C-alpha positions as CSV (number, residue, x, y, z in Angstrom):
1,M,11.9,47.0,60.6
2,Y,12.8,46.2,57.1
3,V,10.8,43.3,55.4
4,K,12.0,41.8,52.2
5,S,9.8,39.5,50.1
6,P,11.3,36.3,48.7
7,M,12.9,36.4,45.3
8,K,10.7,35.4,42.4
9,K,12.2,33.1,39.8
10,S,12.5,34.9,36.6
11,S,11.3,33.2,33.5
12,V,14.3,34.0,31.4
13,K,15.3,31.5,28.7
14,P,18.8,30.0,29.2
15,N,21.7,31.2,27.3
16,R,22.0,29.2,24.1
17,R,25.3,30.6,23.0
18,G,28.2,28.3,23.3
19,I,30.9,29.0,25.8
20,S,34.3,29.3,24.2
21,G,36.1,27.6,27.1
22,G,38.0,30.5,28.5
23,S,39.4,31.9,25.3
24,P,37.9,35.0,23.7
25,S,35.4,34.3,21.0
26,A,36.2,34.6,17.3
27,R,34.1,37.7,16.9
28,K,36.0,39.5,19.6
29,N,39.3,38.8,17.8
30,R,38.1,40.9,14.8
31,T,39.3,44.4,14.3
32,V,37.6,47.2,12.6
33,F,39.8,46.7,9.6
34,G,39.2,43.1,8.9
35,N,39.1,39.6,10.4
36,G,41.6,40.3,13.0
37,N,44.5,39.0,11.0
38,G,46.4,42.2,11.6
39,N,47.1,43.0,8.0
40,G,45.3,46.4,8.4
41,T,44.3,46.5,4.8
42,G,40.7,47.0,5.6
43,A,39.7,44.6,2.8
44,T,36.4,42.9,3.5
45,P,36.3,39.2,3.0
46,R,34.1,37.7,0.3
47,N,31.7,36.2,2.8
48,F,31.1,39.3,4.8
49,G,28.0,39.0,6.9
50,K,27.8,35.3,6.5
51,R,29.1,32.5,8.7
52,A,32.4,31.2,7.5
53,S,32.7,27.4,7.6
54,Q,35.7,26.1,9.5
55,D,36.7,23.6,6.9
56,T,36.4,24.3,3.2
57,P,34.4,21.7,1.4
58,K,36.4,19.6,-1.1
59,K,35.1,19.1,-4.6
60,T,33.6,15.7,-4.9
61,L,32.5,13.7,-7.9
62,P,28.8,13.9,-8.7
63,A,26.5,11.4,-7.0
64,F,25.3,10.0,-10.4
65,T,28.3,8.4,-12.0
66,P,28.0,6.7,-15.4
67,W,28.1,3.2,-13.9
68,K,25.4,4.0,-11.5
69,V,23.2,5.4,-14.3
70,I,23.8,2.2,-16.4
71,L,23.1,-0.1,-13.4
72,A,19.9,1.8,-12.6
73,S,18.7,1.7,-16.2
74,F,19.5,-2.0,-16.4
75,L,17.6,-2.7,-13.2
76,I,14.6,-0.7,-14.3
77,G,14.6,-2.6,-17.7
78,V,14.7,-6.0,-15.9
79,C,11.8,-4.9,-13.6
80,G,9.9,-3.7,-16.7
81,I,10.4,-7.0,-18.5
82,L,9.3,-9.0,-15.5
83,Y,6.2,-6.8,-15.1
84,I,5.2,-7.2,-18.7
85,G,5.7,-10.9,-18.5
86,H,3.5,-11.0,-15.4
87,V,0.8,-9.0,-17.2
88,F,0.8,-11.4,-20.2
89,S,0.7,-14.5,-17.9
90,T,-2.2,-13.0,-15.9
91,Q,-4.1,-12.3,-19.1
92,Q,-3.5,-15.9,-20.3
93,A,-4.8,-17.2,-17.0
94,L,-7.9,-15.0,-17.2
95,I,-8.7,-16.4,-20.7
96,E,-8.3,-20.0,-19.4
97,V,-10.6,-19.2,-16.4
98,Q,-13.2,-17.7,-18.7
99,Q,-13.1,-20.8,-20.9
100,L,-13.5,-23.1,-17.9
101,E,-16.4,-21.0,-16.7
102,A,-18.2,-21.3,-20.1
103,E,-17.6,-25.0,-20.1
104,Y,-19.0,-25.4,-16.6
105,E,-22.1,-23.3,-17.4
106,R,-22.7,-25.5,-20.5
107,A,-22.4,-28.7,-18.5
108,Q,-24.7,-27.3,-15.8
109,R,-27.3,-26.4,-18.4
110,L,-27.2,-29.9,-19.9
111,Y,-27.5,-31.4,-16.4
112,N,-30.5,-29.3,-15.6
113,E,-32.2,-30.3,-18.9
114,Q,-31.6,-34.0,-18.2
115,R,-32.7,-33.7,-14.7
116,L,-36.0,-32.0,-15.8
117,A,-36.6,-34.8,-18.4
118,Y,-36.0,-37.4,-15.7
119,D,-38.3,-35.7,-13.2
120,R,-41.0,-35.6,-15.8
121,M,-40.6,-39.3,-16.5
122,V,-40.8,-40.4,-12.9
123,G,-43.0,-37.6,-11.6
124,P,-46.4,-38.4,-10.0
125,K,-48.4,-37.2,-13.1
126,E,-46.6,-39.7,-15.4
127,I,-46.9,-42.5,-12.9
128,Y,-50.6,-42.0,-12.3
129,Q,-51.2,-41.7,-16.1
130,K,-49.3,-45.0,-16.8
131,A,-51.2,-46.7,-13.9
132,R,-54.6,-45.7,-15.3
133,E,-53.5,-46.9,-18.8
134,Q,-52.7,-50.3,-17.3
135,G,-56.0,-50.5,-15.5
136,F,-55.2,-49.5,-12.0
137,I,-57.8,-47.5,-10.0
138,N,-56.9,-44.5,-7.8
139,A,-57.6,-45.4,-4.1
140,G,-57.9,-41.8,-3.1
141,P,-56.3,-40.3,0.0
142,A,-54.5,-42.6,2.4
143,D,-56.3,-41.3,5.5
144,Q,-59.8,-42.4,4.8
145,I,-62.4,-42.6,7.5
146,I,-63.4,-46.1,8.4
147,H,-67.1,-46.5,9.6
148,I,-67.8,-49.5,11.7
149,N,-71.4,-50.8,11.6
150,P,-72.8,-51.9,15.0
């Protein structure tokens, strides 16, 4: 009895070459003498060993035309002028903020001096001193112990 094992799937990569649709490929049309054009001269083409493009590229104008360069330089100039104006206005605003901060600190200092003078005038030390000058006697602490005689 003849036993056959099941077929193993081979891990071969798929063919990535394009199928020419039934016609022979371009490389098969070539002859030993040239590109297969049948002239038989044996002259090698200029792009021998390189892929030849199907359509020849047309000469186009350069991407940077003069009007594009002028427009780009004009836009860069306008942006530069706007940036410089923004920098100057920001510096002016900073100077104004610093002046306002200095004025606020001066006003705060004057307020603190006046508040200290006022607190000294109405503070307990001054009040007790003025009361003694006018003849008042200090009663002592408010929570005195009262002794009741039986």
